[in-house]
C-alpha positions as CSV (number, residue, x, y, z in Angstrom):
1,M,40.9,29.3,74.1
2,R,41.8,26.9,77.4
3,R,45.0,27.5,76.8
4,A,45.6,31.3,75.7
5,I,42.9,31.6,79.5
6,N,46.5,29.3,81.1
7,H,48.8,30.8,79.3
8,L,47.1,34.5,81.1
9,R,46.4,33.1,84.4
10,A,50.2,31.5,84.7
11,F,51.6,35.3,83.5
12,L,49.7,36.8,86.4
13,K,51.2,34.7,89.0
14,N,54.1,34.6,87.9
15,K,56.4,36.6,90.0
16,E,60.4,36.8,89.2
17,G,60.6,39.7,88.3
18,A,57.9,42.1,90.4
19,A,60.7,43.5,93.2
20,L,63.1,44.9,90.2
21,I,59.8,46.7,88.2
22,E,59.0,48.5,92.2
23,V,63.0,49.3,91.8
24,G,62.6,51.0,88.8
25,L,59.0,52.9,90.0
26,A,60.7,53.9,93.7
27,L,64.4,54.5,92.0
28,P,63.1,57.9,90.2
29,I,61.1,59.3,93.1
30,F,63.9,58.7,96.0
31,L,66.4,60.4,93.4
32,T,64.9,63.5,93.7
33,L,64.3,64.0,97.1
34,L,68.2,62.6,97.4
35,T,68.4,66.0,94.7
36,G,66.3,68.2,96.6
37,L,68.2,67.4,100.5
38,V,70.7,67.9,99.0
39,E,69.4,71.2,97.2
40,I,68.5,72.6,100.4
41,G,70.8,71.3,102.4
42,F,74.1,74.4,100.6
43,F,70.5,76.6,100.9
44,L,70.8,76.7,104.0
45,L,75.1,76.6,104.2
46,L,74.9,79.8,102.6
47,T,72.4,81.6,104.5
48,T,73.4,80.2,107.6
49,K,77.7,81.4,106.0
50,L,76.0,85.0,105.4
51,Q,74.5,85.4,108.8
52,H,77.8,85.2,110.1
53,A,79.6,86.5,107.3
54,A,77.4,89.7,108.3
55,V,78.0,89.6,112.4
56,S,81.8,88.5,111.8
57,V,81.9,92.2,109.3
58,S,80.4,94.0,112.5
59,D,82.1,93.3,115.4
60,L,85.6,93.2,113.7
61,T,84.3,97.2,112.4
62,T,83.4,97.7,115.8
63,R,86.3,96.3,118.3
64,D,87.7,99.6,118.1
65,E,87.1,102.8,118.8
66,T,88.3,104.4,114.8
67,V,88.4,102.1,112.0
68,S,90.1,103.4,108.7
69,E,89.9,102.9,104.6
70,A,93.2,99.9,105.4
71,V,91.7,98.1,107.9
72,L,88.0,98.5,106.2
73,Q,89.3,96.2,103.4
74,D,90.9,94.3,104.9
75,I,87.8,92.6,107.2
76,F,86.9,93.1,103.4
77,A,88.6,90.4,102.0
78,A,87.8,87.8,105.2
79,A,84.5,87.9,103.5
80,P,85.7,85.4,100.8
81,Q,86.6,83.0,103.7
82,I,84.4,83.3,105.8
83,I,81.8,82.3,103.4
84,A,83.7,79.4,101.8
85,P,82.8,77.1,100.0
86,F,80.3,79.4,98.4
87,P,82.5,81.9,95.5
88,L,82.3,85.5,96.1
89,G,83.1,88.1,92.7
90,E,80.2,89.3,91.6
91,R,77.7,86.9,92.5
92,A,78.6,88.6,96.8
93,R,78.9,92.6,97.9
94,V,79.2,93.5,101.8
95,I,78.4,96.8,102.5
96,V,79.0,98.5,105.7
97,S,76.8,101.8,106.8
98,A,78.0,104.0,110.4
99,V,74.4,105.2,111.1
100,S,75.0,108.3,113.9
101,Q,73.2,111.1,115.0
102,N,74.5,114.2,117.2
103,S,72.7,116.7,118.3
104,S,73.5,118.9,114.9
105,T,73.1,116.7,112.6
106,P,69.1,113.8,112.7
107,A,69.6,110.8,112.0
108,R,71.8,109.6,108.4
109,V,74.0,107.1,107.4
110,F,77.1,108.9,107.6
111,W,79.1,107.2,106.1
112,Q,79.3,103.5,103.3
113,R,82.0,101.3,102.1
114,Q,81.7,98.3,100.6
115,G,83.4,95.8,99.7
116,G,83.4,91.3,99.0
117,G,82.4,91.5,95.9
118,T,81.3,92.8,92.7
119,L,78.0,91.9,92.7
120,P,75.4,95.5,91.6
121,V,73.3,96.4,94.3
122,S,72.5,99.1,97.1
123,S,72.2,99.4,100.7
124,A,68.3,99.0,102.0
125,I,69.6,100.7,105.3
126,G,69.9,104.6,102.5
127,A,72.9,106.2,100.8
128,E,75.5,107.0,101.9
129,G,74.3,111.1,104.1
130,A,70.6,109.7,103.6
131,A,68.0,109.1,106.7
132,P,68.6,105.7,107.6
133,T,65.6,103.2,107.2
134,L,66.6,101.2,110.3
135,P,63.8,98.6,112.0
136,A,61.6,100.8,114.4
137,E,62.9,98.8,117.9
138,L,66.6,100.3,116.4
139,T,67.1,103.3,119.1
140,L,70.1,105.4,118.4
141,R,70.7,108.2,120.9
142,N,73.1,111.3,119.9
143,D,76.3,111.0,119.6
144,E,75.5,106.9,119.4
145,T,76.6,104.5,116.4
146,I,74.8,101.6,115.1
147,V,77.2,100.5,112.1
148,V,75.4,97.7,109.7
149,T,76.5,94.5,108.6
150,E,74.6,94.8,104.8
151,V,75.4,91.3,102.3
152,F,74.2,90.4,99.6
153,Y,74.8,86.5,97.7
154,A,72.8,86.3,93.7
155,Y,72.1,82.6,94.6
156,E,71.2,80.5,91.8
157,P,70.5,76.9,92.3
158,F,72.8,74.4,91.8
159,L,71.1,70.9,91.1
160,F,67.4,71.9,89.9
161,P,67.8,75.2,87.4
162,M,64.1,75.5,87.4
163,L,63.7,76.9,90.8
164,D,63.8,81.8,91.1
165,A,67.2,82.2,91.2
166,R,66.9,85.2,94.0
167,T,69.4,87.7,95.9
168,L,69.5,86.6,100.0
169,R,70.6,89.7,101.6
170,R,71.8,89.3,105.6
171,V,71.9,91.6,108.0
172,S,73.8,92.5,111.5
173,Y,73.2,95.8,113.1
174,F,76.3,96.4,116.0
175,R,77.2,98.8,118.3
176,P,81.3,100.7,118.5
177,R,82.4,99.7,121.9
178,L,84.0,101.6,121.7
179,G,84.1,105.2,120.3
180,A,81.8,106.6,117.8
181,L,82.8,105.5,114.4
182,Q,80.9,108.4,113.1
183,S,83.9,108.4,110.8
184,V,86.5,106.4,108.4
185,N,90.4,107.2,109.0
């Protein structure tokens, strides 16, 4: 019996392998934190690129006195380069709307174009010809237009598939520099 107790004491005093056990216990926690940081980094990069795309598309649309279908298609074609390395295709959609009013027409969406992807989403501003849904702080005067660009992206977590997928929306509001942009040529 005494011999068993001595062996037990010797075993409890032995510190060989203690560091390995500590690393074995800490490594899964460390790897989970590291992959979580990578996931958060991807998400933040994506949201930043989506906002940059919304601002860039609005800026390019409002630079000239008029805008044509061909110019809008070229602008939509630039969106994948802005959002790279994230794919657009069926995961994204860019919607540009022109909200305006004049003395004979109350505020409405004068025109709306979509491109840059095929994600099936609708504009939160409203459909072409409908009354717009704008933030209260945006004022709209007669013969003035607000170009609204919405960028939608169906986000799916890269490393943690158990997290919820969601559709991200980033929006940008610009007033045209020249002209009213109440129609597309």
